[in-house]
C-alpha positions as CSV (number, residue, x, y, z in Angstrom):
1,M,-114.4,-2.1,-76.0
2,C,-114.7,-0.1,-73.2
3,T,-115.2,1.4,-70.5
4,L,-115.9,0.2,-66.6
5,T,-116.9,2.6,-63.2
6,F,-117.0,0.9,-59.8
7,I,-118.6,3.0,-57.2
8,P,-119.0,1.1,-53.1
9,L,-121.8,2.0,-51.6
10,K,-123.3,1.4,-47.9
11,N,-124.7,-2.0,-48.4
12,G,-122.7,-2.8,-51.7
13,Y,-121.5,-1.7,-54.6
14,V,-122.6,-0.4,-58.5
15,L,-120.2,-1.4,-61.7
16,T,-121.3,0.0,-64.7
17,H,-120.3,-0.6,-68.3
18,N,-120.7,0.6,-71.4
19,R,-119.4,-1.7,-74.4
20,D,-118.1,0.1,-77.7
21,E,-118.3,-2.2,-80.7
22,H,-118.9,-1.7,-84.6
23,H,-122.2,-1.2,-85.2
24,L,-122.5,-3.6,-87.5
25,R,-121.3,-6.7,-85.2
26,E,-124.1,-9.3,-85.1
27,P,-126.8,-8.3,-82.4
28,A,-125.5,-9.7,-78.8
29,Q,-128.6,-11.5,-77.0
30,E,-129.8,-10.1,-73.6
31,P,-128.6,-11.5,-70.6
32,T,-129.6,-14.6,-69.0
33,Y,-128.6,-17.6,-66.5
34,Q,-127.2,-19.8,-68.4
35,N,-125.4,-22.9,-67.2
36,Y,-121.2,-22.8,-68.5
37,K,-119.1,-25.6,-67.2
38,G,-121.3,-26.6,-64.5
39,K,-121.9,-22.7,-63.2
40,T,-124.6,-20.8,-63.9
41,I,-123.7,-17.5,-65.1
42,A,-125.8,-14.3,-66.0
43,F,-124.3,-12.9,-69.2
44,P,-125.3,-10.8,-72.3
45,K,-123.8,-13.2,-75.0
46,D,-121.9,-11.9,-77.8
47,G,-123.6,-12.5,-81.3
48,K,-120.3,-13.2,-82.7
49,A,-118.5,-15.4,-80.8
50,G,-120.6,-16.3,-78.2
51,G,-118.3,-15.4,-75.4
52,T,-119.2,-12.2,-72.9
53,W,-117.7,-8.7,-71.6
54,I,-119.9,-9.1,-68.3
55,A,-121.1,-11.9,-66.0
56,M,-122.3,-12.5,-62.4
57,D,-122.8,-16.0,-60.8
58,E,-124.4,-15.9,-57.3
59,E,-121.1,-14.0,-55.5
60,R,-118.7,-13.6,-58.1
61,V,-118.7,-10.2,-61.3
62,L,-116.3,-10.4,-63.5
63,C,-115.9,-7.0,-66.4
64,L,-113.3,-7.3,-69.2
65,L,-111.9,-4.7,-71.5
66,N,-109.9,-5.0,-74.3
67,G,-106.2,-4.5,-74.2
68,A,-104.3,-4.3,-71.3
69,F,-101.8,-1.1,-71.0
70,E,-101.4,0.7,-73.9
71,K,-102.7,-0.1,-77.8
72,H,-101.5,-3.7,-79.3
73,N,-100.9,-5.0,-82.8
74,H,-104.0,-6.6,-83.7
75,Q,-102.3,-10.2,-84.7
76,P,-104.7,-12.5,-85.4
77,P,-105.7,-15.7,-85.6
78,Y,-106.0,-15.8,-81.6
79,R,-106.7,-19.0,-80.4
80,L,-109.9,-18.1,-78.5
81,S,-112.1,-15.4,-78.0
82,R,-111.9,-12.8,-75.1
83,G,-115.1,-13.3,-73.5
84,I,-114.6,-17.1,-73.9
85,V,-111.5,-16.2,-71.9
86,L,-113.7,-14.7,-69.3
87,L,-116.2,-17.1,-68.5
88,D,-113.8,-19.7,-68.4
89,A,-112.4,-17.6,-65.1
90,F,-115.4,-18.6,-63.2
91,V,-114.3,-22.0,-63.2
92,F,-111.4,-21.1,-60.7
93,E,-111.5,-19.7,-56.9
94,N,-110.8,-16.3,-57.9
95,L,-108.4,-14.7,-60.7
96,N,-105.2,-15.5,-58.7
97,A,-105.5,-19.1,-59.5
98,F,-107.2,-18.2,-62.8
99,S,-103.7,-16.5,-63.6
100,Q,-101.8,-19.3,-62.7
101,E,-103.4,-22.0,-64.1
102,Y,-104.9,-20.7,-67.2
103,V,-102.7,-21.3,-70.5
104,L,-103.2,-17.4,-72.2
105,E,-101.0,-18.3,-74.5
106,G,-102.5,-17.2,-78.6
107,I,-104.8,-14.7,-76.2
108,E,-105.1,-11.0,-77.3
109,P,-104.4,-8.7,-74.9
110,F,-107.2,-7.9,-72.0
111,T,-108.0,-6.3,-68.8
112,L,-110.1,-8.3,-66.3
113,I,-111.8,-6.8,-63.5
114,E,-113.3,-8.9,-60.7
115,I,-115.8,-8.5,-57.7
116,N,-115.3,-11.6,-55.2
117,N,-116.3,-10.9,-51.4
118,N,-115.6,-7.4,-51.6
119,V,-112.2,-7.4,-52.9
120,L,-111.5,-5.8,-56.0
121,T,-108.8,-7.0,-58.0
122,E,-107.6,-6.2,-61.7
123,M,-105.7,-8.8,-64.1
124,R,-104.2,-7.7,-67.3
125,W,-102.7,-9.8,-69.8
126,D,-99.9,-9.0,-72.2
127,G,-99.9,-10.7,-74.3
128,Q,-96.8,-12.3,-72.2
129,N,-97.4,-12.0,-69.1
130,T,-100.2,-11.2,-66.6
131,H,-100.4,-8.8,-63.7
132,I,-102.6,-8.9,-60.8
133,K,-103.5,-5.7,-58.6
134,R,-105.8,-5.8,-55.9
135,H,-107.6,-2.0,-55.7
136,E,-109.0,-0.3,-52.4
137,W,-112.3,-0.4,-52.2
138,M,-113.2,2.9,-53.8
139,P,-114.1,4.4,-56.9
140,H,-112.3,3.7,-60.2
141,I,-112.8,4.1,-63.6
142,W,-110.9,1.8,-66.1
143,S,-110.8,2.5,-70.0
144,S,-110.3,0.1,-72.6
145,A,-106.6,0.4,-74.0
146,T,-107.2,-0.2,-77.5
147,L,-109.4,2.7,-77.7
148,Y,-108.4,5.5,-75.5
149,P,-104.7,6.8,-75.5
150,S,-103.3,7.2,-71.7
151,D,-103.6,11.1,-72.4
152,I,-107.8,10.4,-73.1
153,Q,-107.9,7.8,-70.3
154,L,-106.5,10.3,-68.1
155,K,-108.9,13.0,-69.1
156,R,-111.9,10.7,-68.7
157,T,-110.2,9.9,-64.8
158,A,-110.4,13.9,-64.3
159,I,-114.1,14.0,-65.4
160,F,-115.4,11.0,-63.2
161,H,-113.7,12.0,-60.2
162,H,-115.1,15.9,-60.9
163,Y,-118.6,14.0,-61.2
164,L,-117.8,12.5,-57.9
165,Q,-117.2,15.7,-56.3
166,H,-120.6,17.2,-57.6
167,H,-122.6,13.9,-56.6
168,P,-121.6,13.3,-52.9
169,Q,-124.4,10.9,-52.3
170,L,-124.1,8.5,-55.1
171,N,-126.3,5.5,-56.6
172,H,-127.0,3.5,-59.7
173,E,-129.2,5.7,-61.4
174,R,-126.9,9.0,-61.0
175,I,-123.8,6.7,-62.2
176,L,-125.8,5.5,-64.7
177,Q,-126.1,9.2,-66.0
178,F,-122.7,9.5,-65.6
179,H,-122.4,6.6,-68.6
180,L,-124.8,8.3,-70.1
181,H,-123.8,12.1,-71.0
182,G,-120.2,12.3,-69.6
183,N,-118.6,14.4,-72.0
184,T,-114.4,15.1,-73.2
185,G,-115.5,17.7,-75.5
186,T,-115.5,14.6,-78.6
187,P,-117.1,12.1,-79.8
188,E,-115.1,9.8,-80.0
189,H,-114.0,10.0,-76.7
190,N,-117.4,10.6,-74.9
191,L,-118.7,7.7,-72.4
192,I,-120.7,7.2,-75.3
193,M,-119.1,7.4,-77.9
194,Q,-119.0,7.2,-82.1
195,R,-116.4,7.2,-84.5
196,P,-116.2,7.4,-88.7
197,S,-114.8,4.1,-88.4
198,G,-118.5,2.7,-87.0
199,V,-117.3,1.6,-83.3
200,K,-119.9,3.0,-80.7
201,T,-121.2,2.7,-78.1
202,L,-123.9,-0.6,-78.3
203,S,-125.3,-1.1,-74.9
204,I,-124.9,-0.1,-70.9
205,S,-125.0,-3.0,-68.3
206,Q,-125.0,-2.0,-65.2
207,I,-124.9,-4.8,-61.6
208,I,-125.6,-3.3,-58.5
209,K,-125.0,-5.7,-55.6
210,N,-127.3,-4.7,-52.3
211,N,-126.8,-6.9,-49.4
212,T,-126.6,-10.1,-50.4
213,E,-128.6,-9.6,-53.2
214,L,-127.5,-8.9,-56.8
215,E,-129.4,-7.2,-59.8
216,F,-128.1,-6.6,-63.4
217,Y,-129.4,-3.9,-65.8
218,Y,-129.0,-3.9,-69.4
219,L,-129.7,-0.9,-71.4
220,D,-129.6,-2.1,-75.2
221,I,-128.7,1.9,-76.8
222,Q,-129.4,0.6,-80.4
223,K,-133.2,-0.9,-79.3
224,N,-133.8,1.8,-76.9
225,T,-134.7,-1.0,-74.5
226,L,-133.8,-2.0,-70.8
227,F,-133.4,-5.2,-69.7
228,K,-133.2,-6.4,-65.8
229,I,-132.4,-10.0,-64.2
230,P,-133.8,-11.3,-61.9
C-alpha cells in the first residue's frame, strides 16, 4: 500500500489515503475509537495483523505507506507488523521522539506521515536507518515504493499537480474525486488500481480537520459503503 495526498485548507486540511492490498486479504474492520496502550485512537483495523494504515487521536494523525525510497527485498519473518508500529507511534510525543526511542530493527521498511499541531512530518525507515523530514504546509502526494517505481511516482505526482491547477478551490469532495478517478493511463498505476496479481484498491480513508474538529470518512470499495466517525 498505497497512495496518500495532503491538502491544506483555510481552516485545516484534508488527508486522503487509498489502500492497495490483495483482495483476498482478511477484510478490515471499519474505523472505531479504541483504547491502545492508554491512548484513545480512531482507526480501521486490519483483519490479518490487527494494525492499521491510518489513525487519529484528538489532535494527531498518522498514516503509513509500505516501503521507504525504493522497492526492497521482502525477507520475512519480520518482528512486528508495520500496522502495529503505526499504533505504537501514538505513545510518543511526535515522530522525532518515536524515531529516536523506538526499536525498528526487524521491521520491514515503511514511510510514516504525521500531522501534529499543523506540522507535517515524514519519517522513512529503510531497514537500517531512519530519515526525518519536515514538509512545507502545502499540497503533497506520496505513492508506496513497493508498488510504484520512481518513474510512475513522478507520473502520479504530475497528474496530481495538474488536477490542482484545474481545481483551485479544493475541498474534501473534490480531492476524493481525484482519488477515485485519477488516471495515469494504465489500470496498474491509476489511483484506483488493479493488477493481475490480485492487488487492488480496497478502500479510501479521508481525515478532515476543520478548525479544531477532526472527521474520519471511510469508503469501503469492496462493499460500496461509506462510514463516518464521529
